[in-house]
VEXDREN-476870 format. One record per residue (C-alpha): residue number from 1; y, x, z. Coordinates in steps of 0.1 Angstrom, whole numbers, m for minus. Layout:
N
@resi:NUM	py:Y	px:X	pz:Z;
...
//
This chain:
79
@resi:1	py:1576	px:999	pz:481;
@resi:2	py:1578	px:999	pz:443;
@resi:3	py:1557	px:1023	pz:424;
@resi:4	py:1569	px:1039	pz:392;
@resi:5	py:1548	px:1024	pz:364;
@resi:6	py:1557	px:1042	pz:332;
@resi:7	py:1534	px:1023	pz:308;
@resi:8	py:1548	px:990	pz:320;
@resi:9	py:1584	px:1002	pz:316;
@resi:10	py:1576	px:1015	pz:281;
@resi:11	py:1559	px:982	pz:271;
@resi:12	py:1590	px:962	pz:282;
@resi:13	py:1613	px:987	pz:264;
@resi:14	py:1591	px:984	pz:232;
@resi:15	py:1593	px:946	pz:233;
@resi:16	py:1631	px:948	pz:238;
@resi:17	py:1640	px:972	pz:210;
@resi:18	py:1635	px:960	pz:175;
@resi:19	py:1640	px:976	pz:141;
@resi:20	py:1674	px:961	pz:135;
@resi:21	py:1686	px:974	pz:168;
@resi:22	py:1674	px:1009	pz:159;
@resi:23	py:1691	px:1008	pz:126;
@resi:24	py:1723	px:995	pz:142;
@resi:25	py:1722	px:1024	pz:167;
@resi:26	py:1716	px:1049	pz:138;
@resi:27	py:1745	px:1034	pz:120;
@resi:28	py:1766	px:1039	pz:151;
@resi:29	py:1753	px:1075	pz:153;
@resi:30	py:1764	px:1081	pz:117;
@resi:31	py:1799	px:1067	pz:123;
@resi:32	py:1803	px:1089	pz:154;
@resi:33	py:1790	px:1119	pz:135;
@resi:34	py:1814	px:1113	pz:107;
@resi:35	py:1844	px:1109	pz:130;
@resi:36	py:1834	px:1141	pz:150;
@resi:37	py:1829	px:1159	pz:117;
@resi:38	py:1863	px:1149	pz:104;
@resi:39	py:1880	px:1161	pz:136;
@resi:40	py:1861	px:1194	pz:137;
@resi:41	py:1867	px:1202	pz:100;
@resi:42	py:1904	px:1195	pz:105;
@resi:43	py:1905	px:1217	pz:136;
@resi:44	py:1885	px:1245	pz:119;
@resi:45	py:1907	px:1245	pz:89;
@resi:46	py:1940	px:1244	pz:108;
@resi:47	py:1932	px:1269	pz:136;
@resi:48	py:1906	px:1292	pz:121;
@resi:49	py:1911	px:1329	pz:126;
@resi:50	py:1881	px:1342	pz:107;
@resi:51	py:1870	px:1321	pz:77;
@resi:52	py:1835	px:1336	pz:75;
@resi:53	py:1827	px:1326	pz:112;
@resi:54	py:1840	px:1291	pz:105;
@resi:55	py:1818	px:1288	pz:74;
@resi:56	py:1788	px:1297	pz:95;
@resi:57	py:1797	px:1273	pz:122;
@resi:58	py:1802	px:1245	pz:97;
@resi:59	py:1769	px:1252	pz:81;
@resi:60	py:1750	px:1252	pz:114;
@resi:61	py:1768	px:1220	pz:126;
@resi:62	py:1763	px:1200	pz:94;
@resi:63	py:1727	px:1211	pz:88;
@resi:64	py:1718	px:1204	pz:125;
@resi:65	py:1736	px:1170	pz:125;
@resi:66	py:1721	px:1159	pz:92;
@resi:67	py:1686	px:1170	pz:104;
@resi:68	py:1690	px:1149	pz:136;
@resi:69	py:1701	px:1118	pz:115;
@resi:70	py:1672	px:1123	pz:91;
@resi:71	py:1647	px:1125	pz:119;
@resi:72	py:1663	px:1094	pz:135;
@resi:73	py:1660	px:1075	pz:102;
@resi:74	py:1623	px:1085	pz:97;
@resi:75	py:1616	px:1076	pz:133;
@resi:76	py:1632	px:1041	pz:129;
@resi:77	py:1613	px:1035	pz:96;
@resi:78	py:1580	px:1044	pz:112;
@resi:79	py:1588	px:1023	pz:143;
//
């Protein structure tokens, strides 16, 4: 029966993942975020009923998304 050994799994994962792989994943994250943002902004502008609600949604979406990307970049740099 195999026992679940988390430190061994994390050690193997740490040796597999390198800084270039992390930056490639963050680059992919940025591309996906840009595409999703483009689609959402188009949708919000075309089908918006109340402009003030849409402005609040855009502010929350972009601040949250940029915060996640910023944290990912700092984490990759410190890795």
